[in-house]
N, C-alpha and C positions, 0 to 999 in steps of 0.2 A: 504494500500500500504506500502511496506517495507520502513522504515525510511531512510536507506542508499541509496536505489534506488531513493527516492524522492529528497534527498540532491544532489545526483549526477546529476539527471535530471535538477534540478533547476540551478546548476552551469553551466551545458552545455548550457542551454537556455540563461542564463545571458551572457555567453561568446559569443554566436552567436549574440545577440542583441548589444553587445558592438562593435563587429567587423563590422556588416553589418546593415546599417540604411535602412533596406528594406522597412519599411512602408512609407518612404519618397522617394521611387524610387531610393535610392542611394545604391551603393555597393562599398566597397573600396578594396584596395589591402590587401592581407594577408601578413603574415610574410615573404613569399618568393618573395614579390614584384610583384606578378602576378595579371594581370587585369582580371576581370570577366564581364560577361554580365547578365543582369537581365530581365526576361520575366514575365510579368503579365498575368495570365490566365483570360480571359474575363469572366465577371459575378461575382456573389457572391458565395463563398463556392466552393466545389470541385464537378464539374459536372461529368457525366459519360465520356464525351469526355476528360476532364482533367485527370480523373483517368486512362483512357486508355493510354494517352500520358505519364503520369508519370510512370505507370507500365511498359510500353515498355522501356522507357529510363533507368529505374533502372536495367533492365535485359540485355540490349544490351551493349556489350563491344567490340569495334573494333576501330582500329586507324583511320578509315575513317567515323566513325559515331560520331556525337557530344556527348560529355559526360555530363550527368547531375550530377552536384556536390552536390547540396543541394536543398531541398524544404522548403520554408518558408510559414507559415500561419500567416497573420496579424490578430490578435485577435480583433482589434478595428473595422475593417470593413469587416472581413471574406474574405479578398482577398488572393489569392494563388500566390506565386512567385517562379519561377524556376531559379536557378543559374547555368550558364554554363561558360565554358572557353570562353574568348573573342577572336573572330577571326577578324582580322583587315580588311580582304578583302572578297568579294564574287564575283561569276562569273558575276552577273548582272553589277556590277561596273567595273569589268575588261573589259568586252565586250564593255560597254559604253565608256570606255577610248579609245579603239581602233576604235570604230565607230566615235568618235569625231575627231580623227586624220585624218580619211578619209574625213570627212566633211571640215576640215581645209586644205585639199589638201596637207597634210603631212602624208600620210598613213603609219601607223606602224602596220603591221600584227602581230597577236599573233605568237610567235615563234613555229614552228611545233613540236619541242621537248617538249615545254610546253603544247601544245594541247594534245599530246600523254600521257604525265604524268597525266594531269588532267583527261582525259578519263579513263585511267587505274585505277586510284584511285577511281573514281566514280563507275566504274564497280566492283571493289573489295569490296567497301562498300555495294553496292546493292546485290552482290552475298552473302555476309554475311547475310543480311536481308532476302533474299529469302530462303537461306539454313535453316534459323530459322523460316520459315513460316510467314514472315512479308512482306506485301506490303506497300511501301511508299505512293503511290497514288497522290503525289503532287510535283513531281520533276520538277524544273525549275531553271534557273540560280540564282535567288535570294535565293534559298534554298541550294545552294552549296557554303559553306564557305571555305576560304583558310586562314590558319594561317600565321601571319606575323613573324617578328623577334622573336626568342626564340628557345626553345628546339624542337618545332615541326614546325619549319620554312618550309613553302611551303607544308604543309600537308592539304589535302582536308578533309573537315568535312561535311557529309550530315546532314542537319538540318531540323527542323520543322516537327516533327513526329505527329502533330495534326490530320492528316488525315490517318495516318498509321493504318493498321488493320492486325490482324492475319487471315490467311486463312487456309482452311482445304482441305483435299482430301478424298472424292470428294468435289468439290467446292460448296459453298452455293450460292443460287441465290441472285441477287442484291436486291431483295425486302426486304431481311432481314436486309439490311444496308442502309445507305443514298445513294440516287440514282445518284447524280451528283458529280463527283470528277474530279480533275486535271484541272489546269488552261487551258483555251481554246486552246492556241497556242501549248500546249504540250500534248493535249488529243488525244489518239489513235482513229483511225477511227471506230473501233468496239464499243467503248463507244458512239461515236456520232450517231451510228446506233442502239443504244439501247441494246447492248449485255447484257445478263442476268447473266453472271458470271464474277467475277474478275479473272484475271490471271496475272502471273508475266510479261506477255508480255506488259501490259500497262506501266509499269516502263521502259521497254526496249525501247519502242517507244519514250517516253519522253527523254531518254538518247540520242537517235538518233537525236532528235530535238536540244538538247543542243550541241551535237558534230558538227552538221551542223552550228550552230550559232558561235561556237568557230572558225570554219574554215573560215567563211565569215563575221563575226561581225554583221550579220543581222539575226533576227528571221526568220527561213525558212517558217513557216506557219503563218505569221503575218496576222491578219484580224481585222476588226472593233469589238470592245468589246461591249457586251450587258450585260444585267442583269444576273449575274451568279446564282441568287437565283431560277431560274426556275427549276421545277422538270422534264421538258421534255429534254431528252438527245440530241434530234436531233437539229443540229445547221447548218443551210444552208450555211451561209457565211464561216464557218470554213471548212466544207466539200469542198466547192468551191475552197478555197485556197489550200487545200491538193491536189485536182485533178488538179489544175492549175500548180502545181509543179510536181506531180508524174504521172499524167495521170489518166484516169478512169480505175479502175482495170478490167482486162479481167476475164471472168468466170473461165478460167483455172488457173489463178493466185490466185483467192480467191473463191474456190468452195462453201464455206458455206455462202457467202454474201447474198444469197437468203433466208437464214434462219434468218437473222437479223430482229428484230421486226419493224425497220423503213425502211426496204427495199421497201415496197410499196410507201412510201413517196419519197424515193430516185428515184425510177422509174418515178414518177410523176414530180419531180422538176428538174431532170438532164437528159442531153443527152450525150451519150458517145462521139459523134462526136465533141462536143464543146472542148474536151480536147485531140483531136487526135494528136496534135503537141507538147504535154507536156510530159516531162520525167525528172526524177532526173538527168540523164546524162546531158541533155541540161542545166538544172539549175546550176549544179555544174561546168560545163565547162565555164559558164559566170564568175565564181569565180576562174577560173584557176586551177581547180581540175580535173585531167585527169581520164577518165573512166576506164583505165586499171591499175590505181595506187592502192596500198593496202589500202590506206586511203579511197578511194571511195568504194572499194569492201566491206569494213567493214561497212561503212555508209549505203550502200544498204541493208546489212543484218539486221541492226538495224531498218531501216525504211521499212521493208517488210510489205505490207498491210495486208496479211493474218496472224493473230496472231499465228496460229498453226505452221506457217513456219518461224516465226521471231526467230532470234538467241537468245539463253539464255545468261545470264551474264557469266556463266562458260565457254561456248563456245567462247564468245567474248574475254575473258581474254587469251585464247589460240590462238587467231587469229594471222596469220603471220605478220600483221601490227605491233604488239608489239615486233617482233623478229628482225626487221630491224633497223638500226641506223637512228636517235639517239634512244637509248633504254630509256624506262620510268624511271624516277628517283623519289625517295621519297620526294625530295624538288622540287616542280614543277618549281620553279624559277632557279633551277640548279646552285645555289650558286651565281647567278648574283645579282646586285643591284635591289631592287624592285622599279619599276617606278610608281606604282599605289598609289594614295592617300588613306588614311584610310577611311573607310566607314563613311559617314556623316548622319545627320538627313534627314528625308524626307522633301522636300520642294515643292512648287507649280510648279516648273519646271520639276519635275519628271514625266515621261510619265505614261500612264494608266497601262502598264504592271506591274508596281511595286505597284500601289495603288489599284489594283483590290480587291473588297470586296468579301468575301466568306461566306458561310452559317453560320459558327460557330463564326463569329466575330473575324477573325484572327488577332493576334497581330503581327505587323511587326517585322522582325528579324533585328532590327537596334540598334546599340549601339555605343557610342563614349565616349572617356574620357572627363570629364568635368573639369572646373576650380576648384581647391580645395576649399571646402566650407570655407567661412570666418566666424569665430566665432564672436558672439556678445560680447560686453564688459563684460557682466555678465556671459558668458559661460566659462567653464574651458577647457583648452587644455591639453589633456593627450595623450602621445605617438606621433607617426608620423602623419602628416597631410595626410588624405586620398585623393586619386584621384578617382573621382566617374565616374561611367557609368550609363546610364539610358536607359529605353525602351520607345518607343513612340507607343501608341496604334493606331489602324487604324482610329478610329472615335473620341475618346475622348482624348484630349491632357493632358498629365500629367504635372502638374506644379511642377517644381523643383527650389528651390532657388539656384542661382549660385553666 
């Protein structure tokens, strides 16, 4: 190896290790006083799943997709760490804030302008992914981050690309990939019925679910959670919840439903008449969303049962909803004071929707600034005191000296 190259590489490695104490789950501010978040990849070494995530993140560059800054490899235990910009907020906590206000009988609805800006930026980020042949496959409020104070204030960042996949035309069958994706509440009906191909429509359905949740502060298709590790895509309770809100799909509305692998099970377990009085119109009217409003009409297009008729991200961005006042803004907080607390660590009071386990040992997207590390009396202090952030894995707690 060239001597000059080795010297340069060693200097860069030393510089990185001086700045980021990544082996101890700590990461500091750099010279521009910017905070970062650190994610540990589950397992030892670089798995195929980790390679896919890193490869995608290194290629994807869009204002509404989280940016991967660095990749660290811990030589002592062969752990892999990903360094990201730190987002102070996510939609899960924002919605939780408004849901709590309703429970306290001091309801604070999400401002309609903020809802519109959030949706527009989510669609913009997903349109970029889809245009580059990438499916996210795990969209949910916890994976939609929002930047706090700073140069990107109020900017949406689509995060957690661990389930993301490149797709092709013609589409590959699901058997070539892992069979069960997307958190139950945000899973499209075609997946629950065993669809054999991924399409961009599964991400659009999830966005429709998130949109409804922003409008109502309640998950629209909430149901009892079960073990997500099953390879069987059919989920009776989740389908029941969807039909309870949307009604049972008529043959004319979803002609290919009879071709779904789980259609015989659907016929055996469900009766159309059970859901005769259910409709999205009735559900949203309970939440004071009028059926002739542009907001409802777009929601209806996003939550179309037939995936071939579901609106695309490009079409959604051009919807009349985004042309009426208030117009979407790049700062979803529209310059107003941010009322939401910064994201905190997971605790036992968090509901199951946040703690749900997934096949690949998902690491939670949680980070917070920690108390600056106190040096021992025999340690030397050089430069500025660092303010640390850390990641908490789903199963194994990371111990960090505070």
